[in-house]
C-alpha positions as CSV (number, residue, x, y, z in Angstrom):
1,M,115.8,-34.4,-113.5
2,V,114.9,-31.9,-116.2
3,E,115.2,-32.9,-119.8
4,R,116.9,-30.6,-122.5
5,A,115.5,-27.2,-121.8
6,V,115.5,-23.8,-123.5
7,E,115.6,-20.4,-121.9
8,L,113.0,-18.1,-123.3
9,R,112.0,-14.5,-122.9
10,V,108.3,-13.4,-122.4
11,K,108.1,-10.9,-125.2
12,R,104.3,-10.2,-125.1
13,I,101.4,-11.0,-122.9
14,T,97.9,-10.5,-124.4
15,Y,94.4,-10.7,-123.1
16,E,92.5,-13.2,-125.1
17,A,89.3,-13.9,-123.1
18,E,87.9,-13.7,-119.5
19,N,90.7,-15.2,-117.3
20,I,92.8,-16.2,-120.4
21,N,96.0,-14.6,-121.5
22,S,98.4,-15.6,-124.2
23,Y,102.1,-15.5,-123.8
24,E,104.6,-15.0,-126.7
25,L,107.9,-16.7,-125.8
26,V,111.1,-16.1,-127.9
27,A,114.8,-16.8,-127.6
28,P,116.6,-14.0,-125.8
29,D,119.2,-13.7,-128.6
30,G,116.5,-14.0,-131.4
31,A,117.7,-17.4,-132.5
32,E,115.4,-20.0,-134.1
33,L,113.6,-22.2,-131.6
34,P,113.4,-26.1,-131.9
35,P,110.8,-27.1,-134.3
36,F,107.3,-28.4,-133.5
37,A,104.2,-29.7,-135.2
38,A,100.5,-29.0,-134.6
39,G,99.3,-30.6,-131.3
40,A,102.7,-30.2,-129.5
41,H,103.2,-28.7,-126.0
42,I,106.0,-27.5,-123.9
43,D,106.5,-27.8,-120.2
44,L,107.2,-24.6,-118.3
45,H,109.4,-25.0,-115.2
46,L,108.1,-22.3,-112.9
47,A,110.1,-20.4,-110.3
48,N,107.7,-21.7,-107.6
49,G,109.0,-25.3,-108.3
50,L,106.0,-26.5,-110.4
51,I,106.1,-27.8,-113.9
52,R,103.1,-27.3,-116.1
53,S,102.3,-28.4,-119.6
54,Y,100.9,-25.9,-122.2
55,S,99.9,-26.5,-125.8
56,L,101.6,-24.4,-128.6
57,L,98.8,-22.6,-130.5
58,N,100.8,-20.7,-133.2
59,H,101.6,-22.1,-136.7
60,Q,104.2,-24.7,-136.8
61,Y,106.2,-22.9,-139.5
62,E,107.0,-20.1,-137.0
63,R,110.5,-20.8,-135.6
64,H,111.0,-17.5,-134.0
65,R,108.4,-18.0,-131.2
66,Y,106.2,-20.3,-129.1
67,Q,102.8,-19.1,-128.2
68,I,100.8,-20.5,-125.4
69,A,97.6,-19.5,-123.6
70,V,96.9,-20.0,-119.9
71,N,93.5,-20.0,-118.2
72,K,93.5,-18.8,-114.6
73,D,91.8,-21.7,-113.0
74,P,89.9,-20.9,-109.8
75,A,91.0,-24.3,-108.5
76,S,94.6,-23.6,-109.5
77,R,97.2,-25.7,-107.7
78,G,99.7,-22.9,-108.1
79,G,100.5,-23.1,-111.8
80,S,98.1,-20.9,-113.7
81,A,97.7,-18.5,-110.8
82,F,101.5,-18.1,-110.6
83,I,101.7,-17.3,-114.3
84,H,99.0,-14.9,-114.3
85,H,100.1,-13.0,-111.2
86,E,103.9,-13.3,-111.3
87,I,105.2,-13.4,-114.8
88,R,105.6,-10.3,-116.8
89,A,106.8,-9.2,-120.2
90,G,110.6,-9.3,-120.2
91,D,110.8,-12.2,-117.7
92,M,113.0,-15.2,-118.4
93,V,111.3,-18.6,-118.2
94,T,112.6,-22.2,-118.6
95,A,110.8,-24.6,-120.9
96,S,111.3,-28.0,-122.3
97,C,111.7,-28.6,-126.0
98,P,108.3,-29.3,-127.7
99,R,106.8,-32.8,-127.4
100,N,103.9,-34.1,-129.3
101,N,101.5,-36.7,-127.8
102,F,98.6,-35.3,-129.8
103,A,99.9,-35.2,-133.3
104,L,97.8,-34.0,-136.2
105,V,97.4,-36.8,-139.0
106,E,98.0,-34.5,-142.0
107,H,97.0,-36.9,-144.7
108,A,93.5,-37.4,-143.3
109,D,90.7,-36.5,-145.7
110,R,88.5,-35.1,-142.9
111,S,89.3,-33.9,-139.3
112,I,86.8,-33.3,-136.7
113,L,88.1,-31.1,-133.9
114,I,86.2,-30.8,-130.5
115,A,87.5,-28.1,-128.0
116,G,86.3,-27.3,-124.5
117,G,87.5,-24.0,-123.0
118,I,91.2,-23.5,-123.0
119,G,91.4,-26.9,-124.9
120,I,91.2,-24.7,-128.0
121,T,94.9,-24.1,-128.0
122,P,96.3,-27.2,-129.7
123,L,93.3,-27.4,-132.0
124,L,93.9,-23.7,-133.1
125,S,97.4,-24.8,-134.2
126,M,95.8,-27.7,-136.1
127,V,93.3,-25.5,-137.8
128,R,96.1,-23.3,-139.0
129,R,98.0,-26.3,-140.3
130,L,95.0,-27.8,-142.0
131,E,94.3,-24.6,-143.7
132,T,97.9,-24.5,-145.0
133,L,97.5,-28.1,-146.3
134,G,94.0,-27.3,-147.8
135,R,92.4,-30.2,-145.8
136,S,88.8,-30.4,-144.7
137,W,88.0,-29.8,-141.1
138,Q,85.2,-28.8,-138.7
139,L,85.7,-27.4,-135.2
140,F,83.2,-27.7,-132.4
141,Y,84.1,-25.2,-129.6
142,A,82.2,-25.2,-126.3
143,A,82.8,-22.7,-123.6
144,R,80.9,-21.2,-120.6
145,T,80.3,-18.0,-122.3
146,R,81.4,-16.0,-125.3
147,R,83.4,-13.9,-123.0
148,A,85.4,-16.9,-122.0
149,A,86.0,-18.2,-125.5
150,A,89.5,-17.3,-126.5
151,F,90.5,-16.7,-130.2
152,L,86.8,-16.7,-131.3
153,D,87.3,-13.6,-133.6
154,E,90.2,-15.2,-135.4
155,L,88.4,-18.6,-135.9
156,N,85.4,-16.7,-137.3
157,T,87.6,-15.3,-140.0
158,V,89.5,-18.5,-141.0
159,R,86.5,-20.5,-142.3
160,P,83.2,-19.5,-140.6
161,N,81.1,-22.4,-142.0
162,A,83.5,-25.0,-140.4
163,L,83.2,-23.4,-136.9
164,H,80.4,-24.5,-134.5
165,V,80.2,-22.8,-131.2
166,D,78.4,-23.8,-128.1
167,F,78.0,-21.7,-124.9
168,D,76.6,-22.8,-121.7
169,D,74.6,-19.6,-121.0
170,E,73.1,-19.7,-124.6
171,R,71.9,-23.3,-124.5
172,S,68.7,-22.9,-122.6
173,G,69.5,-25.9,-120.3
174,Q,70.5,-28.2,-123.2
175,V,73.6,-30.3,-122.8
176,F,76.5,-30.0,-125.2
177,D,75.8,-32.8,-127.7
178,L,79.2,-34.4,-127.7
179,A,77.9,-38.0,-128.4
180,G,75.9,-36.6,-131.3
181,I,79.0,-34.7,-132.9
182,V,80.8,-38.1,-132.8
183,A,77.9,-40.1,-134.1
184,R,77.4,-37.8,-137.0
185,A,81.1,-37.7,-137.9
186,P,82.0,-39.5,-141.2
187,A,83.4,-43.0,-140.6
188,N,86.8,-42.1,-142.0
189,A,87.3,-38.9,-140.1
190,H,90.0,-38.4,-137.6
191,L,88.6,-37.1,-134.4
192,Y,90.4,-34.9,-131.9
193,C,89.3,-33.7,-128.4
194,C,91.0,-31.3,-126.0
195,G,89.3,-29.9,-122.9
196,P,88.4,-30.5,-119.2
197,A,88.7,-34.1,-118.0
198,P,85.0,-34.9,-117.9
199,M,84.7,-33.9,-121.6
200,L,87.6,-36.1,-122.5
201,V,86.2,-39.1,-120.6
202,A,82.7,-38.5,-122.4
203,F,84.5,-38.2,-125.7
204,E,86.4,-41.4,-125.3
205,A,83.1,-43.2,-124.4
206,A,81.2,-41.8,-127.4
207,A,84.1,-42.8,-129.7
208,A,84.7,-46.2,-128.2
209,A,83.4,-48.1,-131.1
210,R,85.5,-46.3,-133.7
211,P,89.1,-47.5,-134.7
212,A,91.6,-46.4,-132.2
213,D,93.9,-44.9,-134.8
214,L,91.1,-42.4,-135.7
215,V,90.4,-41.1,-132.2
216,H,92.9,-38.6,-130.6
217,V,92.7,-37.2,-127.1
218,E,95.4,-35.6,-124.7
219,Y,95.2,-35.4,-121.0
220,F,97.2,-32.8,-119.0
221,K,96.0,-34.1,-115.7
222,A,96.0,-37.6,-114.3
223,K,92.9,-39.7,-114.9
224,Q,93.7,-42.2,-112.2
225,A,95.4,-42.0,-108.8
226,P,99.1,-42.9,-108.9
227,A,100.1,-46.3,-107.7
228,V,101.7,-45.9,-104.3
229,G,100.9,-49.2,-102.6
230,G,104.5,-50.3,-102.8
231,G,105.5,-53.7,-101.5
232,F,107.6,-54.8,-104.6
233,E,111.1,-54.8,-105.6
234,L,112.9,-52.9,-108.5
235,R,115.8,-54.7,-110.3
236,L,117.8,-52.2,-112.3
237,A,119.4,-54.0,-115.2
238,R,122.1,-51.4,-116.2
239,S,123.1,-50.2,-112.8
240,N,122.9,-53.7,-111.3
241,R,121.0,-52.5,-108.2
242,I,118.0,-53.8,-106.3
243,I,115.6,-51.2,-104.7
244,S,112.6,-51.8,-102.6
245,V,109.5,-49.7,-103.2
246,D,107.9,-49.2,-99.8
247,P,104.1,-48.5,-99.3
248,G,103.2,-44.8,-99.8
249,K,106.1,-44.4,-102.4
250,S,106.0,-44.4,-106.1
251,I,108.7,-46.0,-108.2
252,L,110.0,-42.5,-109.0
253,D,110.2,-41.6,-105.3
254,A,112.2,-44.8,-104.5
255,L,114.6,-44.2,-107.4
256,L,115.3,-40.6,-106.6
257,E,115.8,-41.5,-102.9
258,A,118.3,-44.0,-104.0
259,G,120.2,-41.5,-106.0
260,I,119.2,-42.8,-109.4
261,A,119.0,-40.2,-112.2
262,A,115.6,-40.8,-113.7
263,S,114.0,-38.4,-116.1
264,F,110.6,-36.8,-115.1
265,S,108.5,-33.8,-115.6
266,C,104.7,-33.7,-115.1
267,M,104.5,-36.2,-112.3
268,E,101.1,-37.3,-113.5
269,G,101.8,-39.7,-116.4
270,V,100.7,-37.5,-119.2
271,C,103.9,-36.1,-120.7
272,G,106.1,-39.1,-121.4
273,S,109.3,-37.8,-119.9
274,C,109.8,-40.7,-117.5
275,E,109.0,-43.5,-120.0
276,T,111.1,-46.4,-119.0
277,R,111.7,-49.8,-120.7
278,V,110.4,-52.9,-118.8
279,L,112.6,-55.9,-119.1
280,D,110.6,-58.3,-116.9
281,G,107.6,-58.2,-114.6
282,T,104.1,-56.7,-114.9
283,P,103.5,-53.0,-114.5
284,D,100.4,-51.4,-113.0
285,H,99.8,-48.8,-115.6
286,R,98.3,-45.6,-114.5
287,D,99.4,-43.2,-117.2
288,Q,97.6,-41.3,-120.0
289,F,100.5,-41.4,-122.3
290,L,100.7,-44.8,-123.6
291,S,97.9,-46.4,-125.6
292,K,96.0,-49.4,-124.3
293,E,97.8,-51.6,-126.8
294,E,101.1,-50.3,-125.7
295,Q,100.3,-50.8,-122.1
296,A,99.2,-54.3,-122.9
297,T,102.7,-55.2,-124.3
298,N,104.2,-54.3,-120.8
299,K,107.4,-53.2,-122.6
300,A,107.4,-49.7,-121.3
301,M,105.8,-47.7,-118.3
302,M,105.7,-44.2,-116.8
303,I,107.5,-44.6,-113.6
304,C,106.1,-41.3,-112.0
305,C,102.7,-42.8,-111.5
306,S,102.5,-46.5,-112.4
307,G,103.4,-49.4,-110.0
308,A,103.8,-53.1,-110.3
309,K,101.4,-56.1,-110.2
310,S,104.4,-58.4,-109.9
311,K,106.6,-58.7,-106.8
312,I,109.7,-58.0,-109.0
313,L,110.0,-55.4,-111.8
314,T,113.1,-55.3,-113.8
315,L,113.8,-51.9,-115.5
316,D,116.3,-50.7,-118.1
317,L,117.9,-48.3,-115.7
């Protein structure tokens, strides 16, 4: 089931760096688009049946367009390759309305932004917002090479002394000092990280001792395998139904097969579309959307990837 969606026209495709293009998306009638804030993303519903999330990189005051950037991943599962090879200027695409799991704390005195590769996209929107607000920020930007670093020219003109770049082929064998960046950050700084999964895992480890509300990270891919062990029962409070979840099936699989209209999008527990209230029972949380504190309350779960630790799980469906 697709949540509220908008139809967009691809107005412009721009080469930004090696294997990275940006895509400017507008309403076909020129109307204003639903608002967003720095850190937000949209889900593109591709013609090949895939749904992929992309951060919005433009300034949040721009209501006439959404701008995303897509890295053609050599290990693409069909999303980035399809966009690079099949989508052209003038084409129509379907997108979700913006959602924000990676919101910028605008009142923070200091913001430390850490980007790896295409992870620069939400942080670029944050930089633009922080500049508008006159807030202090630093950006640490790592990439394989300068050729693969998108938006570097623009960042160099915004506030050059706040930009710190790091490229694999210019490091003489040294490792990107992510732990050092975190350790040197002021105690009251808000830290943001977006990049490949290994960087995010390392960032969370480096920042583990900091207050959770000062540490911000967003996953676009699952960190854990989905729970498909099955062997438990779903009780649906609103529809007064009981559904068995068989081994090899996710909760979402079982619901859809039973004809239950459940919302979903990414299928990996990162977007929040399938968040469902838990009325009784203990979920086996596998998502990256809920905080550890939210998971511990067992009041909600992501049914696309999470399972059950109890034999019966009662959901508000």
